[in-house]
C-alpha positions in Angstrom: 0.0 0.0 0.0 1.1 3.5 -0.8 0.5 6.5 1.4 0.2 10.8 1.7 1.2 12.3 4.8 6.9 16.0 6.3 39.2 51.7 21.5 41.4 50.9 22.3 42.8 54.5 22.6 46.2 55.4 21.1 48.5 56.8 23.8 48.9 60.2 22.1 47.3 63.6 22.1 45.6 62.5 18.9 44.0 59.4 20.3 41.5 57.7 18.1 38.6 55.4 19.0 37.9 52.1 17.4 34.7 52.1 15.3 31.9 50.4 17.0 29.0 48.4 15.6 25.5 49.7 16.2 23.6 49.0 19.4 20.6 48.1 17.4 21.7 48.0 13.8 21.5 44.9 11.5 24.2 42.2 11.5 24.9 40.6 8.2 23.9 36.9 7.9 26.6 34.5 6.8 25.6 31.2 8.4 23.0 28.6 8.2 20.3 27.9 10.8 22.1 24.7 11.8 25.3 26.9 12.4 23.3 29.1 14.9 24.6 32.5 16.0 27.7 33.4 18.0 28.9 36.5 19.8 32.0 38.1 18.2 35.4 37.5 19.7 35.7 41.0 21.1 32.5 40.7 23.1 31.5 39.1 26.4 28.9 36.4 25.8 26.2 35.5 28.3 23.8 32.6 27.8 21.3 32.3 30.6 17.9 30.5 30.5 18.2 30.2 26.7 18.8 33.9 26.1 22.1 34.9 24.5 23.5 38.5 24.9 26.7 39.9 23.6 28.3 42.9 25.4 31.4 44.9 24.5 33.1 48.2 25.6 33.1 51.3 23.6 36.1 53.5 24.3 36.4 57.2 23.5 39.5 59.3 23.8 40.3 62.0 26.4 40.9 65.2 24.5 41.7 68.9 25.0 39.1 71.2 23.6 38.3 75.0 24.0 34.9 73.7 25.2 36.5 72.5 28.4 37.3 76.1 29.4 33.8 77.3 29.1 32.2 80.0 27.0 33.6 82.9 29.0 37.3 82.2 28.2 38.7 83.0 24.8 41.4 80.5 24.1 44.0 81.4 21.5 46.9 79.3 20.4 47.7 75.8 21.5 46.1 73.7 24.2 48.4 71.2 25.8 47.4 68.1 27.7 49.0 66.9 30.9 48.2 63.2 31.1 49.6 62.6 34.5 46.8 61.4 36.8 43.4 62.6 35.7 44.1 64.5 32.4 44.1 68.3 32.5 44.5 70.8 29.7 46.6 74.0 29.7 45.6 76.8 27.4 48.9 78.2 26.4 48.9 82.0 26.6 45.8 82.1 28.8 47.4 80.2 31.6 44.1 78.5 32.4 43.8 74.8 33.3 40.7 72.7 32.9 40.0 68.9 32.9 40.0 67.2 29.6 36.8 66.2 27.9 35.6 63.1 26.1 35.7 62.9 22.4 32.1 63.2 21.1 30.3 59.9 20.6 28.8 59.2 17.2 25.0 59.7 17.3 23.1 56.5 16.4 26.2 54.3 16.7 27.7 54.9 20.1 26.0 54.8 23.5 24.8 58.2 24.8 27.4 60.4 26.4 25.7 59.8 29.8 26.7 56.1 29.6 30.4 56.8 29.6 32.7 57.1 32.6 36.3 58.3 32.8 39.0 55.7 33.3 42.1 57.4 34.7 45.5 56.3 33.4 48.2 57.5 35.8 50.9 57.6 33.2 49.1 58.4 29.9 45.9 59.9 28.5 42.6 58.8 30.1 39.8 57.0 28.3 36.0 57.2 28.5 34.4 53.8 28.6 30.8 52.6 28.2 29.2 49.2 28.0 27.2 48.5 24.8 25.3 45.5 23.5 25.5 44.1 20.0 23.7 41.2 18.3 25.5 37.9 17.6 26.8 37.2 14.2 25.0 34.7 12.0 21.6 36.2 11.3 20.1 39.6 10.6 18.7 41.4 13.7 17.2 44.9 14.2 16.2 46.1 17.6 17.5 46.6 21.1 20.5 44.2 21.4 20.5 44.4 25.2 17.5 42.1 25.2 19.4 39.4 23.5 18.1 36.6 21.2 16.2 33.4 22.1 14.9 30.3 20.3 11.4 30.3 18.9 8.7 28.4 20.7 9.0 24.7 20.2 12.8 24.7 19.6 15.4 23.6 22.1 18.3 26.0 23.0 21.7 24.5 22.5 24.8 26.3 23.6 27.6 26.2 21.0 31.2 27.5 20.6 32.0 27.3 24.3 28.8 29.0 25.4 29.4 31.9 23.2 26.7 30.9 20.7 23.2 29.5 20.4 21.6 27.0 18.1 17.9 26.3 18.0 16.9 22.7 17.1 14.1 20.2 17.5 13.5 16.6 16.6 10.6 16.4 14.2 7.9 14.1 15.6 4.7 13.5 13.7 1.6 11.5 14.6 1.1 8.4 12.5 -1.5 9.0 9.8 -2.7 7.8 6.5 -3.1 8.9 2.9 -6.4 10.4 1.7 -9.0 7.7 1.4 -7.5 5.6 4.2 -8.6 5.6 7.8 -6.3 5.0 10.7 -7.4 2.3 13.2 -5.8 0.7 16.3 -5.2 -3.0 16.1 -3.2 -5.2 18.5 -1.2 -2.3 19.9 -0.4 -0.7 16.6 -1.9 1.9 14.3 -2.9 0.7 10.9 -4.3 2.3 7.7 -7.6 0.7 6.7 -9.7 1.1 3.6 -13.1 -0.4 3.2 -14.0 -1.2 -0.4 -16.7 -3.0 -2.3 -14.3 -5.9 -2.6 -13.7 -5.9 1.1 -11.4 -4.5 3.7 -7.9 -3.5 2.8 -5.1 -3.2 5.3 -2.1 -1.0 4.6 1.5 -2.1 5.2 2.5 1.0 7.1 1.3 4.3 8.3 3.0 7.6 7.4 4.1 10.8 9.3 1.0 13.1 9.3 1.4 16.7 8.2 5.0 16.2 7.1 4.4 16.5 3.3 5.0 12.7 3.1 3.0 10.4 0.8 2.9 6.6 0.8 4.0 6.8 -2.8 7.5 7.5 -1.4 7.4 4.2 0.4 7.8 3.0 4.0 9.0 5.9 6.1 11.4 3.5 7.9 13.5 3.5 4.7 13.3 7.3 4.3 14.7 8.6 7.5 11.8 8.0 9.9 11.5 5.7 12.9 8.2 4.4 14.2 7.7 5.0 18.0 4.8 2.9 19.1 2.6 4.2 21.9 4.7 7.3 22.2 1.7 9.1 23.7 -1.0 6.9 25.1 -2.2 4.4 22.5 -0.9 6.4 19.5 2.0 5.7 17.3 4.3 8.5 16.1 7.0 8.8 13.5 10.3 10.4 14.6 12.6 11.9 12.0 16.3 11.0 12.0 16.9 14.6 10.9 16.6 17.6 13.2 14.9 20.8 12.2 16.8 24.1 12.9 15.7 27.7 13.2 17.6 31.0 13.9 17.1 32.5 17.3 14.8 35.5 17.4 15.5 39.0 18.7 13.6 39.8 21.9 
């Protein structure tokens, strides 16, 4: 019978910040669903209760700027930084000293200025540091990366790459069913496909995985990557696929 149903900051007065990826911008996809997603090497990965987050530091330079001396002081000529202890700036000619300031963050890319704090370097220029979250690499995400990513409902969360990544997988299990025209019945502890015809009762050789785009014309599921699990739930047979199904984690 045949069947249907499958900144580092440079230590100089011209310190430069490393470009940061966006807090909520898209990350280019370059992996398959089976590969999952993984936090970049320069991030701190956290996988808790199936939620993966990737955190990194954004570092901006300590600079000398006329802005540091306020609007009332007209600064002419050079401004020199003294990096000893907490950085100070000397306005040559004016004789005024003011603390250094943070290089301006890039709107829409860097965290807000309020998120940064000064890190004092006793022997060189200070830096300004803020924590920021980015999405893991492997899929395209848009949103607030601080919320992390999680597997869709029905998929199991599997930590990969030393806990730095997440793969979502599930074993495909389908109830035993029959092709159109056949009726499933329970006989002697096993599900069978039955058809009543004018010539009499026909009994099929096997059931098929229901709602799996499988037809009996393909042949016995046991020769096509499926295993029959009798009485998996109560008095019902199920077909279990030898192949897992995968899905990318979703942004929260």
